[in-house]
C-alpha positions as a printed Julia matrix, in Angstrom:
76×3 Matrix{Float64}:
  0.0     0.0     0.0
  0.98    3.62   -0.43
 -0.08    6.52    1.74
  0.74   10.18    2.26
  0.25   11.65    5.71
 -0.2    15.36    6.36
  1.3    16.58    9.62
  0.82   19.87   11.43
  3.9    22.07   11.31
  5.64   19.99    8.65
  6.3    21.42    5.22
  6.17   18.07    3.44
  3.77   15.2     4.04
  5.24   11.84    5.01
  5.09    9.12    2.36
  5.02    5.42    3.26
  5.0     2.43    0.95
  4.8    -1.14    2.19
  4.57   -4.33    0.15
  3.18   -7.7     1.24
  2.78  -11.05   -0.51
  0.78  -13.74    1.33
  1.21  -11.92    4.66
  4.98  -11.62    4.1
  6.35   -8.09    4.36
  8.84   -7.79    1.48
  9.53   -4.1     0.82
  9.3    -0.76    2.64
  9.93    2.91    1.91
  9.63    5.79    4.39
 10.29    9.33    3.23
 11.25   10.22    6.81
 13.98    7.59    6.91
 17.61    8.59    7.47
 18.35    7.49    3.9
 15.04    7.23    2.03
 15.44    4.16   -0.18
 13.35    1.11   -0.92
 14.32   -1.41    1.77
 14.45   -5.17    1.44
 12.31   -6.97    4.05
 12.33  -10.56    2.76
 15.33  -12.87    2.32
 14.08  -14.12   -1.06
 14.65  -10.63   -2.51
 18.37  -10.74   -1.74
 18.89  -12.23   -5.2
 17.88   -8.93   -6.8
 20.84   -6.8    -7.83
 21.46   -3.13   -7.08
 19.87   -2.13  -10.39
 16.5    -3.41   -9.17
 16.76   -1.5    -5.88
 17.88    1.67   -7.66
 14.87    1.34   -9.99
 12.49    0.62   -7.1
 13.82    3.61   -5.16
 13.41    5.93   -8.17
  9.91    4.59   -8.81
  8.98    5.18   -5.18
 10.4     8.71   -5.2
  8.27    9.44   -8.28
  5.17    8.17   -6.45
  6.14   10.29   -3.44
  6.24   13.42   -5.59
  2.92   12.63   -7.31
  0.98   11.78   -4.15
  2.35   14.76   -2.23
  1.2    16.97   -5.12
 -2.27   15.45   -5.04
 -2.52   15.94   -1.29
 -1.5    19.57   -1.67
 -4.22   20.02   -4.33
 -6.83   18.64   -1.93
 -5.58   20.83    0.9
 -5.81   23.87   -1.39
């Protein structure tokens, strides 16, 4: 799932993305993280190379930008 959370006093909303397959948590992204990148959460994804994680991180950053923009439109 993906969500954007508006917070009082914060210039930018927080963006969270979490992925599950059959109740197994396999990926996570938190825009408030120390180093916001897509994070591996399942051992079976260790086989994926750095290119995949770079792509996933870029894809997630794009979604962050889009959903923050939509939230700002709603907030006026």
